[in-house]
VEXNU-659311 format. One record per atom (N, C-alpha, C): x, y, z. Coordinates in steps of 0.2 Angstrom, whole numbers, padded with zeros to 4 digits, always signed. Atoms other than C-alpha are relative to their C-alpha. Layout:
<pts>
XYZ...
</pts>
This chain:
<pts>
+0001+0002-0006-0302-0041-0062+0008-0005+0000-0004+0003+0001-0286-0051-0067+0009+0003-0001-0004-0006-0001-0275-0034-0068+0000+0004+0006+0001-0002-0010-0280-0030-0048+0005-0006+0001-0005+0004-0005-0271-0047-0045+0006+0000-0002-0008+0001+0004-0256-0045-0057+0004+0006+0004-0003-0005-0004-0252-0027-0047+0000-0003+0004+0001+0004-0010-0258-0035-0029+0008-0004-0001-0004+0005-0003-0245-0050-0031+0007+0006-0003-0006-0004+0001-0231-0036-0042+0002+0004+0005-0001-0001-0003-0233-0027-0028+0005-0005+0010+0000+0006-0008-0230-0041-0012+0010-0002-0008-0008+0004+0004-0214-0049-0025+0005+0007+0001-0003-0006-0001-0208-0029-0024+0002+0001+0007-0001+0000-0009-0208-0028-0005+0003-0006+0002-0006+0008-0005-0200-0046-0002+0006+0004-0003-0006-0003+0000-0186-0039-0012+0002+0004+0002-0002-0004-0006-0185-0025-0004+0004+0000+0007-0003+0002-0004-0186-0031+0010+0007-0004+0005-0007+0003+0000-0172-0043+0009+0006+0002-0002-0010-0002+0000-0159-0032+0003-0002+0005+0006-0001-0003-0003-0160-0020+0017+0005-0004+0003-0006-0003-0005-0146-0016+0029-0003-0003+0007+0003+0000-0008-0145-0019+0048-0003+0003+0002+0002-0006-0003-0151-0007+0059+0006+0006+0000-0007-0005-0002-0140+0010+0060+0002+0000+0008-0006+0002-0007-0139+0006+0080+0005-0007+0001-0004+0007+0002-0132-0013+0076+0006+0004-0002-0004-0001+0005-0122-0004+0062+0007+0005+0004-0001-0005-0005-0116+0011+0074+0007-0001+0006-0005-0001-0007-0100+0009+0087-0005+0003+0006+0000-0004-0006-0104+0012+0104+0001+0009+0003-0002-0005+0000-0103+0029+0112+0006+0000+0003-0009+0004-0002-0084+0031+0119+0001-0007-0004-0007+0004+0005-0076+0021+0104-0003+0004-0005-0004-0004+0006-0068+0027+0090+0001-0008-0006-0003+0005+0007-0066+0015+0072+0004+0000-0004-0007-0001+0003-0050+0013+0067-0001-0005-0008+0003+0004+0006-0046+0007+0049-0001-0005-0003+0003+0007+0000-0049-0011+0053-0008-0002-0002+0007+0000+0002-0066-0006+0052-0003-0004+0007+0001+0002-0007-0065-0015+0072-0001+0006+0004-0001-0004-0004-0071-0002+0085+0005-0002+0006-0005+0001-0005-0059+0002+0099-0003+0004+0008+0002-0004-0004-0060+0014+0116+0001+0004+0001-0002-0009-0002-0057+0031+0115+0005-0001+0006-0005-0004-0004-0048+0031+0131+0005-0006+0003-0003+0003-0002-0037+0016+0128+0005+0002+0002-0008-0001-0001-0018+0016+0134+0003+0004-0009-0001-0002+0009-0010+0027+0118+0008-0004+0000-0005+0000+0002+0005+0018+0123+0002-0010-0003-0001+0009+0006-0001+0001+0111+0000+0005-0005+0001-0004+0004+0000+0015+0098+0009-0001-0001-0007+0000+0000+0019+0017+0101+0003-0005-0002-0004+0008+0000+0022-0002+0104-0002-0002-0006+0002+0002+0006+0013-0004+0087+0004+0004-0002-0006+0000+0003+0025+0006+0078+0005-0004+0001-0007+0001+0000+0040+0000+0083+0000-0008+0000+0005+0009+0002+0031-0018+0081+0001-0001-0006+0000-0001+0008+0030-0012+0062+0008+0001-0001-0009-0003-0001+0048-0005+0063+0002-0008-0002-0003+0004-0002+0053-0021+0069+0001-0005-0007+0003+0004+0003+0042-0033+0057+0005+0001-0007-0002-0001+0006+0050-0023+0042+0009+0001+0000-0006+0001+0000+0069-0024+0048+0000-0007-0001+0002+0007+0003+0065-0041+0048+0000-0004-0003+0002+0004+0006+0059-0044+0032+0005+0002-0006-0004+0000+0004+0073-0037+0024+0009-0002+0000-0006+0004-0002+0090-0043+0019+0006+0008+0000-0008-0002+0002+0109-0039+0018-0003+0008-0006+0000-0003+0004+0113-0023+0010+0003-0004-0008-0004+0006+0007+0119-0028-0011-0002+0008-0003-0004-0009+0004+0125-0015-0023-0001-0005-0006-0002+0001+0005+0125-0014-0041+0000+0005-0005-0001-0004+0005+0125-0007-0057-0004+0001-0005+0004+0001+0004+0114-0001-0069-0002+0003-0005-0001-0007+0007+0107+0012-0083-0009+0002+0005+0008-0002-0003+0091+0022-0074-0007+0001-0004+0004+0000+0005+0075+0021-0082-0003+0006+0002+0003-0006-0001+0066+0034-0076-0002-0001+0008+0006-0002-0007+0051+0039-0059-0004-0006-0003+0006+0002+0001+0039+0026-0058-0006+0002+0003+0005-0005-0003+0029+0035-0048+0004+0005+0007-0001-0007-0006+0032+0047-0032+0005-0004+0004-0004+0004-0004+0041+0034-0022+0002-0004-0004-0005+0011+0002+0050+0019-0034+0002+0004-0005-0003-0002+0007+0063+0022-0047-0001-0008-0003-0001+0007+0003+0066+0010-0060+0004+0000-0004-0008-0003+0005+0084+0005-0067+0001-0007-0001-0005+0006+0003+0091-0009-0077+0005-0002+0002-0006+0006-0005+0102-0022-0068+0006+0000-0005-0004+0004+0004+0117-0024-0079+0001-0007+0003-0001+0009-0002+0122-0043-0082-0008-0006+0001+0007+0005+0000+0103-0048-0080-0002+0000-0006+0006+0002+0008+0091-0053-0095-0002+0004-0003+0006-0005+0002+0081-0041-0104-0004+0000+0004+0009+0003-0006+0063-0046-0094+0003-0001+0002+0002-0003-0008+0069-0048-0080+0008+0005+0004-0005-0006-0001+0085-0033-0079-0004+0008+0004+0003-0005-0002+0071-0020-0076-0004-0003+0007+0001+0002-0008+0067-0018-0057+0001+0006+0002+0004-0006-0003+0058-0004-0047+0002+0000+0008-0004-0002-0006+0065+0003-0033-0004+0005+0005+0004-0005-0002+0054+0010-0019+0008+0007+0004-0007-0002-0001+0066+0025-0013-0001+0002+0008-0001+0000-0007+0072+0028+0004-0004+0007+0002+0003-0008-0004+0064+0043+0014+0006+0006+0000-0005-0004+0003+0083+0050+0012-0001+0002-0006+0002-0002+0009+0084+0049-0008-0007+0002-0001+0005-0007+0005+0067+0056-0010+0000+0003+0002-0002-0004-0004+0070+0067+0002+0005+0007-0006-0002-0003+0002+0083+0073-0007+0002-0001-0008+0000+0005+0006+0079+0065-0027+0002+0007-0006-0002-0008+0003+0080+0082-0035+0007+0003-0001-0006-0005+0001+0098+0087-0032+0003-0007-0005-0003+0000+0003+0101+0072-0039+0004-0003-0008-0002+0000+0007+0100+0076-0058+0001-0006-0004+0000+0005+0004+0098+0059-0065-0005+0002-0008+0002-0002+0008+0094+0058-0084-0001-0010-0003-0001+0009+0002+0086+0041-0093+0008+0000-0003-0005+0003+0004+0102+0032-0100+0006+0001+0005-0009+0000-0007+0115+0038-0085-0002-0007+0005-0003+0005-0001+0122+0023-0080+0003+0004+0010+0001-0002-0007+0120+0022-0060+0004-0007+0004-0002+0007-0006+0127+0011-0044-0004-0001+0006+0005+0000-0006+0116+0008-0031+0002-0006+0004+0000+0006-0004+0112-0002-0015-0007+0000+0004+0008+0003-0002+0097-0009-0008+0001-0005+0003+0003+0010-0005+0090-0022+0001-0010-0001-0002+0007+0003+0000+0076-0034-0004-0006+0000+0005+0003-0001-0003+0063-0033+0005-0007-0005+0001+0006+0006-0002+0050-0048+0010-0006+0002-0004+0007-0001+0006+0033-0047-0004+0001+0007+0002+0000-0008+0002+0037-0027-0007+0004+0001-0007-0005-0001+0005+0049-0021-0018+0005+0004+0003-0006-0002-0003+0067-0019-0013+0001+0008+0002-0001-0006+0001+0070-0003-0005+0010+0002-0002-0006-0004+0004+0083+0010-0013+0004+0005+0005-0002-0005-0005+0097+0017+0000+0006+0004-0003-0003-0004+0001+0109+0024-0009+0000-0001-0009-0002+0003+0007+0111+0028-0028+0007+0007-0003-0005-0006+0002+0125+0039-0038+0001-0003-0009-0004+0002+0006+0131+0041-0056+0005-0004+0000-0004+0002-0001+0141+0030-0060+0007+0003-0004-0005-0007+0005+0159+0037-0067+0003-0004-0005
</pts>
């Protein structure tokens, strides 16, 4: 008889556990008809004005420009690609620990990167902009003479 009660109690506890771990109804979780979910997870109306998207892109570009400093120049030793979008350069005249910097490639440099013919250890001259809360943006790079 105690086995029956133990099994019954176990099933009740398991049922309570599974009920507590459930999710919202699918109807509540899905957006309404005519709405799409953007990357932020909020539902937006599919018929919304597309001019808002164009304004948003302009705002992002303006914010990037506001977060960028004046063009800076430096020389250093080319270390290599950090990933497909950035390079590492050991800046001349800076302590060993602080001299290594990773720079994000501008679109122009990324498009022509292979033609630069840079090898590890090459002395380079660079122009770049510091970007607030991001990697500095590499605007120009060439082998130093």
